[in-house]
C-alpha positions in Angstrom: -69.2 62.9 -89.8 -68.6 66.3 -90.4 -70.5 69.1 -88.4 -71.6 72.1 -90.4 -72.3 75.1 -88.1 -74.0 78.6 -89.4 -73.5 81.8 -87.6 -76.5 84.0 -89.1 -76.0 87.6 -88.6 -79.2 88.8 -86.6 -78.6 92.5 -86.1 -80.8 95.1 -87.2 -78.6 96.2 -89.9 -79.7 92.6 -91.4 -83.5 94.2 -92.6 -81.6 96.4 -95.0 -83.2 95.6 -98.3 -81.5 95.1 -101.7 -82.6 95.6 -105.4 -84.0 92.3 -105.4 -87.0 93.2 -103.1 -85.7 90.8 -100.0 -83.8 91.9 -96.9 -80.3 90.4 -96.2 -81.9 87.8 -93.4 -84.0 86.6 -96.2 -81.0 86.2 -98.6 -79.0 84.4 -95.5 -81.9 82.0 -94.8 -82.4 81.4 -98.6 -78.4 80.7 -98.9 -78.6 78.1 -96.1 -81.6 76.1 -97.9 -79.6 76.4 -101.2 -76.5 75.1 -99.5 -77.9 72.1 -98.0 -79.6 71.2 -101.5 -76.4 71.4 -102.8 -74.8 69.4 -100.2 -77.3 66.5 -100.4 -76.2 65.3 -103.7 -73.2 63.9 -102.4 -74.0 60.5 -100.6 -71.5 61.3 -97.9 -73.8 64.1 -96.6 -76.0 61.3 -94.8 -73.7 61.8 -91.6 -73.9 65.3 -91.5 -74.9 67.4 -88.4 -76.1 70.9 -88.7 -76.1 73.6 -86.0 -77.3 77.3 -85.8 -76.0 80.0 -84.1 -77.1 83.6 -84.2 -76.1 86.7 -82.5 -78.0 86.3 -79.1 -76.6 85.9 -75.7 -75.6 82.4 -74.4 -77.5 79.8 -74.3 -80.4 81.6 -76.3 -78.1 82.1 -79.3 -77.7 78.5 -79.9 -81.0 77.5 -81.8 -79.9 74.0 -82.8 -77.0 72.1 -81.2 -75.9 68.3 -80.6 -79.2 67.0 -79.8 -81.5 69.0 -82.2 -83.1 67.3 -85.2 -83.2 68.4 -88.6 -86.7 69.4 -88.2 -85.9 71.8 -85.4 -82.9 73.3 -87.4 -85.3 74.2 -90.4 -87.8 75.5 -87.8 -85.4 77.8 -85.9 -83.6 78.9 -89.3 -87.3 80.1 -90.6 -88.1 81.8 -87.1 -84.9 84.1 -87.0 -85.6 87.8 -86.6 -83.1 90.3 -87.1 -82.8 92.7 -83.6 -80.0 93.3 -81.7 -76.3 94.3 -82.1 -73.5 92.9 -84.3 -71.8 91.1 -81.6 -70.0 88.7 -83.9 -67.1 88.1 -81.7 -68.9 87.0 -78.8 -71.1 84.6 -81.3 -67.6 83.5 -82.6 -66.8 82.4 -79.2 -70.1 80.7 -78.8 -69.9 78.6 -81.8 -66.2 77.4 -81.2 -67.1 76.3 -77.3 -70.2 74.7 -78.6 -68.1 72.3 -81.1 -65.1 72.1 -78.1 -67.6 71.2 -75.4 -67.1 67.4 -76.1 -63.5 67.1 -76.7 -62.4 66.7 -73.4 -64.8 64.0 -72.9 -64.2 61.9 -76.0 -60.1 62.5 -75.3 -60.0 63.5 -79.0 -57.2 66.3 -78.7 -54.7 63.7 -76.5 -53.2 66.8 -74.5 -49.5 65.9 -74.1 -49.6 62.6 -76.1 -48.8 63.9 -79.8 -51.3 65.1 -82.0 -53.3 62.3 -84.0 -54.6 63.6 -87.5 -56.9 60.4 -87.6 -58.6 61.4 -84.1 -60.7 64.5 -85.6 -64.1 66.0 -85.8 -64.2 67.8 -88.7 -66.2 71.1 -88.4 -67.1 74.2 -91.2 -68.2 77.1 -89.6 -70.2 79.4 -92.3 -70.7 83.0 -91.0 -73.2 84.8 -93.1 -73.1 88.6 -92.4 -73.6 92.1 -93.9 -70.2 93.3 -93.2 -70.8 96.5 -91.1 -69.5 97.7 -87.9 -69.1 95.9 -85.0 -71.5 97.2 -82.6 -71.7 96.1 -78.7 -73.0 97.4 -75.4 -69.7 99.2 -74.7 -69.7 101.2 -78.1 -68.1 100.3 -81.9 -65.4 98.4 -82.2 -62.9 98.4 -85.4 -61.4 95.0 -84.8 -62.8 91.4 -84.1 -62.3 90.6 -80.3 -63.3 87.1 -79.2 -63.9 87.1 -75.4 -61.3 85.2 -73.7 -63.0 84.7 -70.6 -64.9 81.5 -70.9 -66.3 79.0 -68.7 -65.3 75.9 -70.6 -63.3 73.5 -68.8 -59.9 73.0 -70.0 -59.8 75.9 -72.5 -56.6 76.7 -71.0 -54.9 73.9 -72.9 -55.3 75.7 -76.0 -53.9 79.2 -76.8 -56.8 79.8 -79.6 -60.4 79.0 -79.1 -60.6 76.8 -82.1 -59.1 73.6 -83.1 -56.9 72.1 -86.0 -60.0 70.5 -87.7 -62.2 73.6 -87.4 -61.9 76.1 -90.4 -64.3 79.5 -90.5 -65.7 81.0 -93.8 -67.5 84.1 -94.2 -70.3 85.2 -96.7 -70.0 88.9 -96.4 -73.5 90.2 -98.3 -72.6 93.4 -100.2 -75.7 93.4 -102.8 -76.7 97.2 -103.3 -80.2 98.5 -102.9 -80.2 99.4 -106.4 -79.5 97.4 -109.7 -76.0 98.3 -110.9 -75.8 99.2 -114.6 -72.4 97.6 -115.0 -71.6 94.2 -115.9 -70.4 91.7 -113.0 -66.8 91.0 -113.5 -65.9 87.4 -114.1 -63.4 84.9 -112.2 -63.4 84.1 -108.7 -65.1 85.8 -105.9 -62.6 88.4 -104.2 -62.2 88.0 -100.2 -63.7 90.9 -98.3 -62.0 93.3 -96.5 -64.4 93.3 -93.1 -62.8 92.4 -89.8 -63.8 88.5 -89.7 -61.5 87.9 -92.8 -58.1 87.9 -90.6 -60.2 85.6 -88.4 -61.2 83.4 -91.3 -57.6 83.2 -92.8 -56.3 82.1 -89.1 -58.6 78.9 -89.2 -57.3 78.0 -92.7 -60.5 79.3 -94.1 -61.4 82.7 -96.2 -64.1 85.1 -96.8 -66.2 85.9 -99.9 -67.6 89.6 -100.6 -70.9 89.0 -102.4 -72.4 91.3 -104.8 -74.9 89.4 -106.4 -77.3 86.6 -106.1 -74.8 84.7 -108.9 -71.8 85.1 -107.1 -73.7 84.0 -104.0 -74.5 80.5 -105.7 -70.8 80.4 -106.9 -69.8 81.1 -103.5 -72.0 78.1 -101.9 -70.7 75.6 -104.6 -67.3 76.6 -103.9 -68.1 75.9 -99.9 -69.6 72.6 -100.9 -66.3 71.5 -102.4 -64.5 72.9 -99.2 -66.0 70.0 -97.1 -63.1 67.8 -96.5 -62.2 65.6 -93.6 -58.5 67.0 -92.7 -56.7 69.3 -90.5 -54.6 72.2 -90.8 -50.8 72.6 -90.5 -48.5 75.5 -90.4 -45.4 74.5 -92.8 -42.6 76.6 -92.4 -39.1 76.5 -94.3 -36.1 75.9 -91.8 -32.5 76.3 -93.5 -31.4 77.6 -97.1 -33.5 77.3 -100.3 -32.8 74.3 -102.5 -30.3 74.6 -105.2 -32.1 75.3 -108.7 -32.2 72.4 -110.5 -29.7 72.4 -113.6 -29.8 68.7 -114.6 -31.9 67.1 -116.9 -35.7 67.4 -117.3 -37.6 64.4 -115.7 -39.9 64.4 -118.7 -37.3 64.9 -121.5 -33.9 64.3 -122.4 -33.1 68.0 -123.3 -31.3 70.0 -121.2 -32.1 73.1 -119.4 -30.6 76.2 -120.9 -30.8 78.5 -118.2 -31.6 77.7 -114.1 -34.7 79.5 -113.1 -34.2 83.0 -111.7 -34.7 83.2 -108.0 -36.1 85.8 -106.3 -34.6 87.3 -103.2 -36.6 87.5 -99.7 -39.2 85.5 -98.6 -41.3 83.6 -101.0 -45.2 82.6 -100.7 -44.0 78.5 -100.3 -41.7 79.6 -97.5 -44.9 79.9 -95.0 -48.0 78.1 -95.6 -51.1 77.3 -93.7 -52.7 74.7 -95.2 -55.0 71.5 -94.6 -53.9 67.9 -95.3 -56.7 65.7 -96.3 -57.2 62.7 -93.9 -59.1 60.2 -95.8 -61.5 57.7 -94.0 -61.2 53.7 -94.3 -63.3 53.0 -97.0 -64.5 49.9 -95.4 -65.2 51.4 -92.1 -65.8 55.1 -92.8 -63.2 55.6 -90.0 -59.5 57.2 -90.5 -57.1 55.0 -89.7 -53.5 55.9 -88.5 -50.2 54.7 -86.6 -47.9 57.9 -85.8 -48.7 61.1 -84.1 -47.3 64.5 -84.9 -44.6 65.0 -81.9 -45.4 67.8 -79.2 -43.2 71.3 -79.3 -42.2 70.0 -75.8 -40.4 67.3 -74.0 -42.8 65.8 -71.7 -41.6 66.1 -68.0 -42.7 63.3 -65.5 -42.1 66.1 -62.7 -44.0 68.5 -64.2 -47.5 69.1 -62.6 -49.2 71.0 -65.6 -49.1 70.8 -69.2 -47.7 73.7 -71.1 -50.4 75.2 -73.7 -50.3 74.1 -77.0 -51.2 76.1 -80.2 -54.3 74.8 -82.3 -52.2 74.2 -85.4 -49.0 72.5 -85.3 -45.7 74.4 -86.5 -44.2 71.9 -88.8 -40.6 73.0 -90.3 -39.5 71.4 -93.4 -35.8 71.4 -94.6 -35.0 72.0 -98.3 -32.0 69.3 -98.3 -32.9 66.3 -100.5 -33.0 63.1 -98.6 -34.1 59.6 -99.8 -37.4 58.3 -98.8 -37.2 55.3 -96.5 -40.1 53.1 -96.3 -39.6 49.2 -94.7 -42.1 46.3 -95.2 -44.0 45.6 -92.2 -43.2 48.8 -90.9 -46.5 50.7 -91.0 -46.6 54.7 -91.8 -49.3 57.5 -92.7 -49.5 59.1 -95.8 -51.7 62.2 -96.0 -52.6 64.5 -99.3 -51.4 68.0 -99.1 -53.9 70.8 -100.1 -52.8 72.9 -103.2 -50.9 75.9 -102.0 -47.6 77.7 -103.3 -45.9 75.2 -101.5 -47.0 72.0 -103.2 -46.9 74.1 -106.6 -43.1 74.8 -105.8 -42.5 71.1 -105.1 -44.1 69.8 -108.5 -42.1 72.1 -110.3 -39.3 70.8 -109.2 -40.3 67.4 -110.8 -38.3 65.3 -108.3 -40.4 62.4 -107.1 -37.5 60.6 -106.0 -36.2 62.8 -103.4 -38.0 64.2 -100.2 -37.7 66.7 -97.7 -37.9 65.9 -94.2 -40.1 67.5 -91.6 -39.7 68.5 -87.9 -41.4 70.2 -84.9 -39.1 72.4 -82.8 -38.7 71.5 -79.3 -40.0 67.8 -79.7 -36.5 66.2 -79.0 -34.7 66.5 -75.5 -31.3 68.0 -76.7 -31.9 69.4 -79.7 -33.7 72.5 -80.9 -34.9 72.0 -84.0 -35.7 68.3 -83.0 -35.6 65.0 -84.9 -37.5 64.3 -88.4 -40.6 62.3 -88.1 -41.7 62.2 -91.9 -41.1 63.8 -95.1 -42.8 65.7 -98.0 -42.6 64.0 -101.3 -44.3 64.3 -104.8 -46.3 61.7 -105.9 -44.8 59.6 -108.7 -47.5 61.1 -111.4 -46.4 64.5 -110.1 -50.0 65.4 -109.6 -49.9 66.2 -105.7 -47.5 66.5 -102.8 -48.1 64.1 -100.1 -46.8 64.1 -95.9 -45.5 61.0 -95.1 -45.7 60.7 -91.1 -43.3 58.0 -89.9 -42.0 57.0 -86.5 -39.7 59.6 -84.6 -36.3 59.8 -85.7 -37.0 57.2 -88.4 -33.5 57.4 -90.2 -32.2 55.6 -87.2 -35.1 53.5 -86.2 -35.7 52.1 -89.5 -32.4 50.9 -90.3 -32.4 48.9 -86.7 -35.8 47.2 -87.7 -34.3 46.3 -91.2 -31.4 44.7 -89.6 -33.8 42.8 -87.2 -36.1 41.4 -89.9 -33.4 40.7 -92.6 -30.1 40.1 -90.3 -31.1 38.6 -87.1 -34.3 37.1 -88.0 -36.1 38.5 -85.0 -33.5 37.4 -82.8 -31.8 40.5 -81.7 -28.0 40.4 -80.4 -26.8 42.0 -77.8 -25.2 44.9 -79.6 -28.6 45.6 -81.6 -30.4 45.7 -78.5 -28.1 48.2 -76.9 -28.3 50.3 -80.4 -32.2 50.2 -79.9 -32.3 51.0 -76.2 -30.0 54.3 -77.2 -33.1 55.3 -79.6 -35.7 54.5 -77.2 -33.8 57.7 -74.9 -34.3 60.0 -77.8 -37.6 59.1 -78.6 -40.6 60.9 -76.5 -42.1 58.6 -73.9 -45.8 59.2 -75.6 -44.4 57.2 -79.1 -44.2 54.1 -76.6 -47.9 53.1 -77.4 -47.7 53.6 -81.1 -44.3 51.6 -81.5 -45.5 48.8 -79.5 -48.6 48.5 -82.1 -46.1 48.5 -85.0 -43.6 46.1 -83.4 -46.6 43.5 -82.8 -47.8 43.9 -86.5 -44.2 43.3 -87.3 -44.1 40.0 -84.8 -41.9 41.1 -82.5 -44.2 41.8 -79.4 -41.2 41.3 -76.8 -38.9 44.0 -77.5 -40.6 46.6 -75.4 -41.2 46.4 -71.7 -44.8 46.4 -70.2 -43.9 48.9 -67.7 -42.2 51.3 -69.7 -43.9 55.0 -68.8 -45.6 57.3 -71.3 -44.4 60.6 -69.8 -47.3 62.2 -67.8 -47.2 62.6 -64.0 -49.7 61.6 -62.3 -51.3 65.2 -61.3 -51.5 65.6 -65.1 -53.2 62.4 -65.5 -55.7 63.4 -62.5 -56.2 66.8 -63.8 -57.3 65.5 -67.0 -59.6 63.1 -65.4 -61.2 66.0 -64.0 -61.4 68.1 -66.8 -63.4 65.3 -68.6 -65.7 64.8 -65.9 -66.6 68.8 -65.4 -66.9 68.8 -69.4 -69.6 66.1 -69.2 -71.7 68.3 -66.6 -71.4 71.6 -68.5 -72.4 69.5 -71.8 -75.5 68.3 -70.0 -76.3 71.8 -68.4 -75.8 73.3 -72.1 -77.9 70.8 -74.0 -80.6 71.4 -71.2 -80.7 74.9 -71.8 -81.1 74.8 -75.8 -84.4 76.2 -76.8 -85.2 78.3 -73.8 -86.4 81.9 -74.7 -84.8 84.8 -73.7 -86.5 87.1 -70.8 -88.0 90.0 -72.1 -85.9 93.2 -71.4 -87.5 95.2 -68.6 -86.4 98.6 -70.1 -83.3 100.6 -71.0 -81.4 102.0 -68.0 -80.6 105.5 -68.2 -77.1 106.4 -67.0 -76.2 109.7 -65.7 -72.9 110.9 -67.6 -72.4 113.5 -65.1 -69.4 115.9 -64.8 -70.0 117.6 -68.5 -71.7 120.7 -69.2 -74.7 120.4 -71.3 -75.0 121.8 -74.9 -77.6 124.7 -73.5 -75.7 125.7 -70.8 -72.2 126.3 -73.1 -71.4 129.8 -73.6 -70.5 129.4 -77.1 -74.0 127.9 -78.3 -75.7 130.5 -76.6 -73.8 133.4 -78.3 -74.1 131.8 -81.6 -78.0 131.2 -80.9 -78.4 134.8 -80.1 -76.9 135.9 -83.1 -79.0 133.9 -85.2 -82.2 134.5 -83.3 -81.4 138.0 -81.8 -82.8 137.0 -78.2 -80.9 135.5 -75.6 -82.3 132.1 -74.4 -83.4 131.9 -70.9 -81.4 129.7 -68.6 -82.1 126.2 -68.4 -83.0 124.8 -65.0 -80.0 122.6 -63.5 -80.5 118.9 -63.9 -80.5 117.0 -60.6 -78.3 113.9 -61.1 -80.1 111.9 -58.4 -83.3 112.3 -60.3 -82.9 109.9 -63.0 -81.1 107.2 -60.7 -82.5 103.6 -61.7 -84.7 105.3 -64.4 -85.8 102.8 -66.9 -87.2 103.6 -70.7 -90.1 100.9 -71.3 -89.7 98.7 -74.3 -92.7 97.2 -76.3 -93.6 93.6 -75.3 -94.4 92.1 -78.4 -95.5 89.0 -76.6 -98.8 90.8 -75.3 -101.7 91.1 -77.4 -102.7 94.7 -78.2 -106.0 96.0 -76.4 -107.3 98.1 -79.3 -110.6 98.8 -77.5 -109.2 99.4 -74.0 -105.8 101.0 -74.6 -105.7 104.1 -77.5 -101.9 103.7 -77.3 -101.6 100.1 -78.4 -103.5 101.3 -81.8 -101.0 102.0 -84.8 -101.2 105.3 -86.7 -102.1 103.7 -89.8 -105.0 102.0 -88.3 -107.0 104.6 -86.6 -109.8 104.9 -89.2 -110.1 101.1 -89.1 -110.6 101.2 -85.3 -113.0 104.2 -85.3 -115.1 102.0 -87.5 -114.9 99.2 -85.3 -115.7 101.1 -82.0 -118.7 102.6 -84.1 -120.2 99.5 -85.0 -119.5 97.9 -81.5 -121.4 100.8 -79.9 -124.4 101.1 -82.2 -124.8 97.4 -82.2 -128.3 97.2 -80.7 -128.3 93.3 -80.6 -126.1 93.0 -77.9 -127.0 94.3 -74.7 -123.4 95.0 -73.1 -120.5 96.3 -75.2 -117.9 93.7 -76.1 -113.7 94.3 -75.5 -112.9 93.1 -79.3 -114.2 92.7 -82.1 -115.3 89.6 -83.8 -112.6 89.7 -86.6 -109.9 90.5 -84.2 -111.5 87.6 -82.0 -111.0 84.9 -84.9 -107.5 86.4 -86.3 -104.5 84.4 -86.1 -101.1 84.4 -88.3 -101.2 82.2 -90.9 -97.8 80.6 -89.5 -100.4 79.6 -86.3 -102.8 77.9 -88.1 -103.6 74.6 -87.2 -101.4 74.6 -84.2 -104.0 73.4 -82.1 -101.9 71.1 -79.6 -100.3 74.3 -78.0 -103.9 75.5 -77.8 -105.1 72.6 -76.3 -102.2 73.1 -73.5 -103.0 76.5 -72.7 -106.7 75.6 -72.4 -108.0 75.2 -68.8 -108.5 71.6 -67.7 -111.9 70.0 -68.6 -114.2 68.8 -65.9 -114.7 65.1 -65.4 -117.2 63.3 -67.6 -120.4 62.4 -66.0 -120.2 58.6 -67.2 -116.7 57.6 -67.3 -117.8 54.2 -69.0 -118.7 56.2 -72.2 -115.7 56.4 -74.7 -113.8 59.5 -74.4 -114.0 62.0 -77.5 -110.7 63.4 -79.0 -110.1 66.9 -80.2 -112.8 68.2 -82.2 -110.0 69.6 -85.0 -111.3 68.1 -88.2 -113.7 65.2 -87.1 -116.1 66.2 -84.2 -117.1 62.6 -83.9 -114.0 61.1 -83.3 -113.9 58.6 -80.4 -111.1 57.0 -78.2 -111.6 53.5 -79.3 -108.9 51.9 -76.7 -112.0 51.2 -74.7 -114.3 49.5 -77.1 -114.6 46.0 -77.7 -116.0 45.0 -81.3 -118.4 41.8 -81.5 -119.1 39.6 -84.4 -122.1 42.1 -85.1 -120.2 44.8 -85.7 -121.6 46.4 -82.4 -119.3 47.6 -79.3 -119.6 47.3 -75.7 -117.6 50.2 -73.3 -116.2 50.0 -70.3 -113.6 47.2 -68.7 -114.0 43.7 -70.2 -113.3 40.2 -68.8 -110.6 38.8 -71.1 -110.4 35.4 -69.0 -112.5 32.2 -69.0 -116.4 33.0 -68.6 -117.3 32.5 -64.8 -119.4 29.6 -64.0 -123.3 30.4 -63.1 -123.4 31.5 -59.7 -127.0 31.9 -59.1 -126.8 30.4 -55.2 -124.3 33.0 -54.2 -125.6 35.5 -51.7 -126.4 38.7 -53.2 -127.1 37.1 -56.7 -124.1 36.2 -59.4 -122.8 38.3 -61.8 -125.3 39.4 -64.5 -124.9 37.9 -67.8 -124.4 40.8 -70.3 -127.3 40.8 -72.8 -126.2 40.0 -76.4 -127.1 43.1 -78.5 -127.5 41.3 -81.6 -130.5 39.3 -82.2 -128.4 36.9 -84.4 -126.9 35.7 -81.5 -129.7 35.2 -79.3 -129.2 32.1 -77.3 -131.6 29.1 -77.1 -133.0 30.2 -80.5 -131.9 29.1 -84.0 -131.4 32.1 -86.5 -133.1 32.0 -90.0 -132.5 34.8 -92.1 -135.5 37.1 -93.0 -137.4 36.2 -96.2 -137.9 39.5 -98.4 -140.9 39.3 -100.6 -139.2 39.9 -104.3 -142.1 42.3 -105.6 -141.4 44.7 -102.7 -138.1 45.5 -100.7 -139.9 47.1 -98.0 -141.2 45.2 -94.7 -144.8 43.9 -94.2 -146.8 45.9 -91.6 -149.3 43.5 -89.9 -152.8 44.8 -88.7 -151.8 46.0 -85.2 -149.2 48.5 -86.9 -146.2 46.8 -86.0 -142.9 45.8 -87.8 -142.9 42.1 -87.1 -139.9 39.7 -87.6 -139.0 36.1 -86.7 -137.5 37.0 -83.2 -138.6 40.7 -82.2 -141.0 43.4 -83.0 -140.6 47.0 -82.8 -143.2 48.7 -81.0 -144.5 52.1 -80.4 -142.8 53.9 -77.5 -142.5 57.6 -75.7 -139.4 58.2 -77.4 -136.0 57.4 -76.5 -132.2 57.9 -77.2 -130.6 54.6 -78.5 -127.0 54.6 -77.3 -125.8 52.7 -80.6 -127.0 55.5 -82.8 -126.7 58.4 -80.5 -127.2 61.4 -80.9 -130.2 60.4 -83.5 -133.5 60.7 -81.7 -135.5 57.2 -82.2 -139.1 57.6 -81.4 -140.2 53.8 -82.0 -137.6 51.6 -80.1 -137.6 50.4 -77.0 -134.0 48.0 -77.2 -130.6 48.2 -79.4 -131.6 45.1 -81.0 -134.8 46.7 -82.3 -132.8 49.4 -83.3 -130.2 47.6 -85.0 -133.4 45.3 -86.7 -134.9 48.5 -87.9 -131.6 49.8 -89.6 -131.2 46.6 -91.2 -134.8 46.5 -92.5 -134.3 50.3 -93.6 -131.1 49.3 -95.9 -133.0 46.7 -97.4 
């Protein structure tokens, strides 16, 4: 499940407009939405997690983190505003800390126990910026600096702020303000020369210099293709270069006339900083592996601390041809390398039956280079290069296991056990768990003792557990703080520089001014440094509603004439006795984005008074339908009439007429169809006339009840309609039936 974190530049320079008529911030928002649409075409995007970080301070700069939904992400993206400084270094540190916050809790980094490529949380950080100068409270910076001081627990265990499964890509917007006449260059998008480019290259990513909307769409399609599950490794050559191939070409029978000319000096394939793809299991969707990449130190059980590791392991490869070794029933891991100058050079040699061994320096106890833990080998079809991760010092272990299977039939001799114990002394202790699983798969689970140590001291294990608990607390604290708004700034503090002479007091400036004007300026008054101590410049609070009728300073210059007409109309309005503090159009003026948001209005409204009749159904908010009722307290009977109030769901109690004070009163049935003791006969309507018959007394007659004149009452059934000739609910029901017929 990859994590896609968008780092959006919200500095004030993102308000500049392009020749398209939109600002850089608008283009950045549209780029994020376009990326999500392109990514949605891949079925693997169902498990994606989107995060959003801008250039505000922590934690206000985290707009969407681990717990926020997709709807929250989109809402915060649309609400971004370009205000502030270009503090991209601090924002990058915030993004990395947000991604690394949960790693110590899950133990995915496996400090001191080897690096497992199949333990990963792939993350892509996409930064969208304008490439301007890096501004901060301390001034303008020429280089990108990530602050090293961080409250994140366990940050001292890794030298860099990122991890080997996190890559940074930057979209640097260079779209001009006027349309260019020259045609756009064809081909790929070049990298940018902004300070963020070196940071992208260190993490295994790159930057894009975007000059048009077409190039932006091209970059987004390229970024979608780069969402791969894998880890970044530094491959570096050790030893001499391989001899040139002078034999036969692997694809033909003709001899090579001349060997290829080898250039002197370092070559691009000597050192590569590329990704290895870690494919998930198609059945479970989770990567599966067996062997780790060794650490760059030999673990000591007496050491109280762990040495810090680099984010990307430095793997050295030897160009001496070796024979690839694979034994049945012994598991191995196979990872494909990302295309690079190293893979191109290996494929051009066309030697799929040979391999180059790989090492990690200082991984062995008595060797600087260490023992081989795998090899690089071209595929048989010569279309890719694979990294095979094997057991540590596999040239010694694999022959021993082959003899155990084929020669000894899983019944080792004393000599074989001595050779196996000698191998275990040269193997790092953290390989014991992986080797025990491999032997269990082979069918020899009893070769290793259960009490063998894993190489970490008690103090290191306790420290890692303590870091896990602290990370969990910090994780919960940060999750709870996301979504809170930053407090408004009280003002800008004025700092007294002191010690320097002002421009008006400099002699050369006075002489220059006198030569131009011909008059000597009067000496200015000396400034008192204590006069401006604690002085603040006020800032405009955008959250407060302007009071145009009470404060003239709230009236913008462009609205002066409109405001004068409003004030004149308000003053000369004779129908109102007192002057109003605001106009009617301003009273009902609401931004379009807030229209329909009546829930927040109800929360801010004062608490309504208690209902006089609690048995009446409570009316909901009057947004939309003012006649909507709360139907939780209603009971619908067979005649489509409701009764409010608490209902007795149990059995009907017996007639307790002899009880003191009288028994419970029987509720009168409101429907004439359900009157007790009377047989219901449907009314016969004369076929000649649909209207009811009227007797001599002027009453509406019926078999069961009659509607008589009264002094005018309100029927609760048809409230708020006023009925003037109704005495009971049953009569109202009957009258409505007669009218409908």
